[in-house]
Wavefront OBJ file of the C-alpha trace (Angstrom):
o trace
v 0.503 -55.273 -21.772
v 2.557 -52.534 -20.073
v 1.787 -48.890 -20.735
v 3.215 -45.567 -19.573
v 1.525 -42.748 -17.704
v 2.222 -39.014 -18.122
v 5.245 -39.172 -15.838
v 6.795 -41.978 -17.907
v 6.227 -44.678 -15.287
v 5.358 -48.090 -16.683
v 2.643 -50.241 -15.170
v 0.793 -53.428 -16.050
v -2.987 -53.244 -15.960
v -4.585 -56.450 -14.758
v -7.992 -55.261 -13.528
v -10.685 -53.259 -15.279
v -13.574 -51.209 -13.794
v -16.269 -53.548 -15.128
v -14.160 -56.697 -15.041
v -13.804 -56.981 -18.820
v -11.563 -55.056 -21.174
v -13.168 -52.688 -23.763
v -16.730 -53.688 -22.905
v -18.122 -50.124 -22.933
v -17.138 -49.029 -26.422
v -19.598 -47.305 -28.738
v -21.234 -49.402 -31.412
v -19.998 -48.942 -34.978
v -22.114 -46.745 -37.255
v -22.184 -46.091 -40.978
v -22.216 -42.501 -42.181
v -22.606 -41.632 -45.852
v -22.050 -38.105 -47.190
v -22.554 -37.076 -50.825
v -21.416 -34.024 -52.759
v -21.975 -33.044 -56.406
v -20.640 -29.957 -58.179
v -21.036 -28.870 -61.784
v -19.219 -25.985 -63.471
v -20.546 -24.119 -66.510
v -18.602 -21.922 -68.952
v -20.917 -19.237 -70.271
v -19.971 -16.152 -72.320
v -18.099 -13.756 -69.951
v -19.175 -15.831 -66.948
v -18.092 -19.000 -65.219
v -20.718 -20.456 -62.884
v -20.984 -23.530 -60.714
v -23.714 -25.170 -58.678
v -23.439 -27.762 -55.951
v -25.545 -30.037 -53.795
v -24.300 -31.702 -50.607
v -26.074 -34.218 -48.408
v -24.619 -34.934 -44.984
v -25.689 -38.116 -43.164
v -27.588 -39.594 -46.109
v -28.692 -42.658 -44.082
v -30.365 -40.300 -41.563
v -28.742 -41.888 -38.515
v -29.568 -40.205 -35.217
v -26.903 -41.648 -32.928
v -25.057 -40.563 -29.803
v -21.296 -41.048 -29.425
v -20.194 -41.187 -25.778
v -16.629 -40.052 -25.118
v -16.526 -40.190 -21.315
v -18.776 -40.720 -18.298
v -18.103 -38.603 -15.196
v -20.545 -39.535 -12.405
v -19.211 -36.713 -10.184
v -20.201 -34.005 -12.714
v -23.672 -32.449 -12.904
v -24.432 -33.785 -16.402
v -21.938 -36.632 -16.099
v -21.611 -37.275 -19.823
v -19.254 -36.069 -22.544
v -21.054 -36.992 -25.750
v -21.948 -35.801 -29.239
v -25.266 -36.378 -30.973
v -25.458 -36.454 -34.761
v -28.850 -35.164 -35.759
v -30.309 -36.632 -38.948
v -29.813 -35.651 -42.564
v -28.714 -32.174 -43.699
v -28.817 -30.602 -47.148
v -26.774 -27.774 -48.630
v -27.210 -26.042 -51.974
v -24.545 -23.726 -53.342
v -24.026 -21.488 -56.348
v -20.982 -19.471 -57.429
v -20.404 -17.026 -60.291
v -17.049 -15.708 -61.485
v -17.140 -12.629 -63.719
l 1 2 3 4 5 6 7 8 9 10 11 12 13 14 15 16 17 18 19 20 21 22 23 24 25 26 27 28 29 30 31 32 33 34 35 36 37 38 39 40 41 42 43 44 45 46 47 48 49 50 51 52 53 54 55 56 57 58 59 60 61 62 63 64 65 66 67 68 69 70 71 72 73 74 75 76 77 78 79 80 81 82 83 84 85 86 87 88 89 90 91 92 93
């Protein structure tokens, strides 16, 4: 399949660094986030409370974007650290 580089030149890629196409992709992961908010109408006051859970399944995975062996760390990656909770409250006078 032909593709274009930044200069607009087309080329056909027939070889791959590891010999196989797309063999170093990250594994698929499930991520579940939940949010609940409730509003209350009180005399002369409107209030709301909320609860949010990020990463409910508590996955602790690393997503690798690029590997640069010439760099000191040599890895461009993001790690998603476990489950996080957030509680919120708002009042409108």
